Structure formats: C-alpha cells, structure tokens
N, C-alpha and C positions, 0 to 999 in steps of 0.2 A: 530387489530393486529394480525399476525400471531408468535404465539412461536416456536421456533426452541428449537431441542435438546438442553435438561439440561436448558429449560424455557431463553435461548438468545434472545433477541427480538429486534426488529429496538424500537428505543424509541418513546414512542406515545407524542408527543408532536410537537407544531404549527411549530418550528423552525426544527427539523427532517425532517416533509414530505417538508417543502418548500426546504430543501437540495435535498432531493428523487427527486421533482422535475426539480429543477434545472440541478444535473448530470444528469438525464435521457434525458433531452431536451437539451444537451452541448456534453456529449460523446457518442461514440460509443456504441450498445450494450454489445461488449466483454468489453469493460473496464468498462460499468456499473455494468454489473454482477460481473465481479473482484472484481471491489472497495465494491459491496453490500458482495461479501464473502469474504474478509479483514476484515469488520466488525465482522461479525458473529466469523471468526476464531480467530480476536486477544480478540473479547467478552468472547469466551469460555477459550480460554489461559489465559486469566485474570484468570477465576474462578478456573481452574484447580490450579494456582499459588496462586491463595488465593488473591490478591491481591484488592483493592478498586480503582474505577477508575470512572467516571463521564460519562454515556452511551452516554448520546447528543455530548460531544468535543471528546469520540471517534471514535461516526457515524462522525463528522465534519471533523476528520483526516485520517480515511480508506475513507470518499467517493469522496473526492477534492486529495487524493495522486496522481491521476494519470492527472488531470487538466491540468497542465503543458502540456502533450502533445496533447492538443486539438489547433487548428488552433486560436481560440477564446481566448487563455489564453497565448498563447507562446510567450515571447518575441526573439528579436532577439540574445540577449548576456549573458542573467543569464541560469544556470540550469533547468533545467526540472521541478526539484524539487522546487528550489525557486519561479518557477510561480506559481505552484500548490498551496503554502504556503502562495506567495502574494494574488491570488485569494480567498482561504479561510479566511486569512484577513480580504478583504476588503467586504466581504459578514459577517463576525460576526460581523464586525463593524457596519455595517448595518443595524445588529439585537441587537445591543444593551449588548452585550457581554462584559464584561470586558477586560480589558490588559491583565492582568495576565493570565486568559483562551485563549486568542487567541493568547499569546507568547503559550504557552504549544503546542497549534495547531500547530502551526506555525513551531513551533520544530521536532513536531511528523513527519511532511510530508517531513520539508528540508532533515531530516535524514534518510529517511526508503530505502536511499538503502547504506549508512554507516553502514557495520554490526559491531558488535564489543562495540558499542557504545549505542546505544536505552537502551539496555536492567537494564543498569547502570544509566537511568534517570527517569522521572515521569513515573507512568504505562502508562498513553494515550502514550505517546512517545512510551514507551519500546513492548506495545501493538497492537501498529499501525504497526510496523515493523515485530512484530512476526505476525501477518494477512498476509503480503505480502511474509514473507520467508514461510508461510507454504501455503498460494495459489499457487503460481507461483515458489519456487523450494522446497519444500516437503521436507524440511528440518527437519518439527516436525512432520512428519505424520502418525507416531507410536502414537504420543501421543494425537491424538485423536481416539475415537472409531468409529469401521463403521458405530454405528448408528448418532456419531454425524459427518460424512465426507457425509452422505448420504442425511441428514435432510437438510444441507447448500447447496446441491449441487442438490435436489431436486427445494427449490425455489430459486435458482438463477443457473442455467445451467451452467456446465463447456462443452465448445464445444468439438468433439474429436480432435480437432486439435488446441487446446487451446496453446500449448504449439509453436508451430510455429507462431501462429497467435499472439502474446502475442510479441514475439521475433520481430514480424514485425511492429507492433503500437508502440514497444519502437523504432525503426530503424525511422519510418516515422515520428514520432515527434521529434527528435533529427537530423535527418541528416544535414541539412541547417546551425547546429551551434556546426559543431564539435570539436570548440575550449573548450567548454563546457562540454565535457565529459574528459577532463584530469585525470589520474585513480588516483591508490594509487602511492603515491610517495618510499614508504619502498620497495614496488614491485619490482619499477624503480630503485632501490640502489641494490638491492639482481642480480636482472636481469644484471646490469652491470658488477658488481664483480662477477659472477658465470653463465660463456656462457649455462652453461648445464640447467639453472633453467628456469624449464615450471611454470609459473604463472597459478592461476585458472581463468576458463573460466566461466561470467556467461551463456553464451549461453547452455554450454556443460551440467552446472547444471541444467538445466530446463530440458534440453532434456532427461537426465540419471534421475529424480525425480521418487518417487513412483508412482507417478499419472500418468493414463492412457490417452493418446491423449495431 
C-alpha cells in the first residue's frame, strides 16, 4: 500500500483490490487514472474539511463514477451517471455490502454531475463530487498544496491533453443517447425569459481550469 501526501491511501482490503482490478480491466487508462485521482482528491478534501467517511465506500464511488461511459455498462436510455451507479450497486451487492451503504455509493455516483446538492449530503456523496470537481474542473485547485497535487498526479498521471481527452470520453459515452442529457431546467427558464442570458458551459470550465493540459 503506497501512502499519498497527507497519508491518504487506497484502502488495503480485498474489496478495494477487487474494485481496482475490475475498473482497470473495464475502463480505459484515461478513465481509470482519472477515477483514482478522484478518490485521492476526495479523500484529501475530507481531511481538509474534517469529515468522517468510510474510505472503502468513497473508493467504490470514485472508481465506479464513470463506469456508465463504458460500452459494457452503458444502457440505451439511462443517464450515464445512473448506469455507473447501477454497476456499483450490483458489484457491492455481490460482496455482501449493506443496502444502506450501497444506497450511499449509488447516490454519490448518480449525483456527481449535479453541483450544489452533494455538499449537503453524506460525506461520501459530498467527497466523490469534490474529487470530480477538482480533477476535471479544477474548482478547488488552490485548496490543495503543491505537494498534495504532485503526489496524486505522480501516482496516477494526468496526461498533457487530459482536458480534451476527458471531453471526448464524455462524448463517446453519451452521444448515442442524447435524450438523457436534458439539462438544468432553471437555466432553460432564464434563457427563455432573458434573450441575452449566457449559461455556463462545462467544457469551457474544463479548458479554463488552473490545471495545465
């Protein structure tokens, strides 16, 4: 077990090892290393915020959060977040995890692209989103020390073209079911009433983040 900056490490358990093996065998290296960084950044965020959380549940949520982008787990009609949550649920049920804990992981994955809600929920739910927002969007980039960021990226490299590659990975995973991408209805209402309104753009935020590459 290799400790990360601040002592944040992948849980040393049979469950975590099997999660690692499954995700490594199912996802592309891009998504596998991204998901691993999501765990470490989420765990570090929990430490920074003084939150108590189960590292195994956080690891499950982080590692399965993008499984819905893979062909093996992509359904024809569900949002990719739900596909990933369902894959995690099936895996955890097969390993005897309680339904209460499975519901936490399921919700963490299902809500990881819904900003503003996870921070008010269970720490595992909040921290999966925190890890995603750090690695993809760089929203809390300056809340991590240089040492912490470098330790995570050294363990799970972030390629120079990560921003464009992750946008392409999202597209590849969802283009065939565009009906599931129905967006934030509040932005739709404002745009309907205010012709000059310019809604935030996920891809613009990625490209403009403090991360290089």
